[in-house]
C-alpha positions in Angstrom: 152.9 124.4 115.9 152.1 123.9 112.2 153.0 120.5 110.8 155.8 120.3 108.3 154.6 119.4 104.8 155.0 115.7 104.0 156.5 114.2 100.9 154.5 112.7 98.0 155.8 109.4 96.7 154.3 107.6 93.8 154.9 104.0 92.8 154.4 102.9 89.2 155.0 99.8 87.1 153.2 97.4 84.8 151.0 94.8 86.3 152.8 92.3 88.6 155.7 94.6 89.4 155.2 94.2 93.1 154.0 97.7 94.0 151.8 96.6 96.9 154.6 94.7 98.7 157.2 97.5 98.2 154.7 100.2 99.4 154.1 98.2 102.5 157.8 97.8 103.2 158.5 101.5 102.5 155.7 102.6 104.8 157.1 100.4 107.6 160.6 101.8 107.0 159.5 105.4 107.1 157.4 104.9 110.2 160.4 103.3 111.9 162.3 106.5 111.1 159.6 108.5 113.0 157.6 109.8 110.0 153.8 109.8 109.7 152.8 107.9 106.6 149.5 107.6 104.6 149.1 105.0 101.9 146.6 105.4 99.1 145.9 104.2 95.6 144.3 104.9 92.3 141.5 104.2 91.3 140.3 105.5 94.7 137.6 104.1 96.9 135.2 106.8 95.8 132.2 106.3 93.5 134.3 107.3 90.5 137.0 104.8 91.5 134.4 102.1 91.7 133.3 102.8 88.2 136.9 102.6 87.0 137.4 99.3 88.8 134.3 97.9 87.0 135.8 99.0 83.7 139.2 97.6 84.4 137.8 94.2 85.4 135.6 94.1 82.3 132.3 94.3 84.2 131.4 97.4 82.3 132.7 98.5 78.9 134.2 101.9 78.5 136.1 103.5 75.6 139.8 104.5 76.2 138.8 108.2 76.1 136.1 107.6 78.7 138.5 105.9 81.0 141.2 108.6 80.5 138.6 111.3 81.5 137.3 109.2 84.4 140.8 108.8 85.8 141.3 112.6 85.7 138.0 113.1 87.5 139.0 110.5 90.1 142.5 112.0 90.4 141.2 115.5 91.1 138.9 114.1 93.8 141.9 112.2 95.2 143.9 115.4 95.5 141.2 117.8 96.9 139.1 115.6 99.1 138.9 117.6 102.3 138.8 114.5 104.6 141.8 112.4 103.4 142.8 113.8 100.0 146.5 114.0 99.0 146.8 117.8 99.6 145.1 117.5 103.0 147.3 114.7 104.2 150.5 116.3 103.0 149.6 119.6 104.7 149.0 117.6 107.9 152.6 116.4 107.8 152.0 112.9 106.4 154.2 111.3 103.7 151.7 110.1 101.1 152.6 107.0 99.2 150.4 106.4 96.2 149.9 103.2 94.2 149.6 104.6 90.6 149.1 108.2 89.5 149.0 110.2 86.2 152.0 108.3 84.8 149.7 105.3 84.5 147.0 107.3 82.7 149.7 108.6 80.3 151.0 105.0 79.7 147.8 102.8 79.8 145.3 105.1 78.2 148.0 107.1 76.3 148.9 103.9 74.5 145.3 103.5 73.2 144.4 107.1 72.3 146.0 110.5 71.7 148.8 110.6 74.3 149.2 114.3 74.1 145.5 114.8 75.0 145.8 112.4 78.0 149.0 114.2 79.1 147.5 117.7 78.8 144.5 116.7 80.9 146.7 115.5 83.8 149.7 117.8 83.6 147.7 120.9 82.9 145.2 120.5 85.7 146.1 122.9 88.6 144.5 120.6 91.2 146.6 117.5 90.3 149.8 117.7 92.3 153.3 116.8 91.1 154.9 114.1 93.2 158.2 114.6 94.9 159.4 111.3 93.3 158.0 108.6 91.1 159.5 105.1 91.7 159.0 102.9 88.6 159.3 99.2 89.3 160.5 97.8 86.0 159.7 94.4 84.6 159.6 93.0 81.1 156.2 92.0 79.8 157.2 88.3 80.0 158.3 88.7 83.6 155.0 90.5 84.4 152.9 87.7 82.8 154.9 85.1 84.7 153.9 86.7 88.0 150.3 87.4 87.0 149.7 83.8 85.9 151.3 82.5 89.1 149.5 84.8 91.5 146.0 85.6 90.1 142.9 83.6 89.3 141.5 86.4 87.0 143.1 89.0 84.8 142.2 92.7 84.1 141.7 94.1 80.6 145.4 95.2 80.2 146.9 92.0 81.5 148.2 90.3 78.3 151.8 90.4 76.9 151.0 92.4 73.8 149.2 95.2 75.8 151.8 95.2 78.5 154.5 95.6 75.9 152.7 98.7 74.5 152.2 100.1 78.0 155.8 99.6 79.1 157.1 101.3 75.9 154.7 104.1 76.5 155.9 104.5 80.1 159.4 105.0 78.8 158.2 107.6 76.3 156.4 109.4 79.2 159.5 109.3 81.4 161.6 110.8 78.6 159.0 113.5 78.1 158.9 114.4 81.8 162.6 113.8 82.7 163.3 117.6 83.1 160.0 118.1 85.0 159.5 115.1 87.4 161.9 113.1 89.6 161.5 109.6 88.1 163.6 106.7 89.5 163.6 103.4 87.7 164.2 100.3 89.9 164.8 96.7 88.6 161.8 94.8 90.0 162.9 91.3 88.9 165.0 90.7 92.0 164.4 89.6 95.6 161.9 91.7 97.6 164.7 92.6 100.0 167.1 93.9 97.3 164.3 96.0 95.7 163.3 97.4 99.1 166.9 98.3 100.1 167.3 100.3 96.9 164.0 102.1 97.4 164.8 102.9 101.0 168.1 104.5 100.0 166.4 106.6 97.4 163.7 107.9 99.7 166.1 108.5 102.6 168.1 110.8 100.3 164.9 112.6 99.1 163.5 112.9 102.6 167.0 113.6 104.1 166.5 110.9 106.8 
């Protein structure tokens, strides 16, 4: 019997929003409901993803346009990889939960170069799937820096309050642009872990009809 297609759930947020914790909790919740779950992230663990992580950490220098194009390349591979790509896992009946997707490209690189160009590369590519839902964990830049400074010994190139302000504002411009196209849910991320998870579980239960 052919497996029923899984659902594609994306988590977004500026740095420090708590995506990792909430993804883990949602995966546990969905598995407890009897669903198969596959968690993934961007940049990927591929060669292209490694190059992006080097650029994000400041080990290698890349222009904003280089990074935007590299993310598209990595995202296409993430979708079509025949072993564990997004399309393959969905077709096999897994719910795929992804930490960051094209919304991040449109916000982070889109705030540093032509946002229309970044958007067109991602939204116009036939091999980049549209998620069933994007869950945006929302923090103010000050709240984000509070968490980053408390929890990390090193910072990435986008982790300063000025840049985070630009990125958060760009996220909201992207969401306004895509509000008729994509299912985007904004969740207040400056609360307890349990409160945030409960809201996300209710959202996904409705979408998945659990």
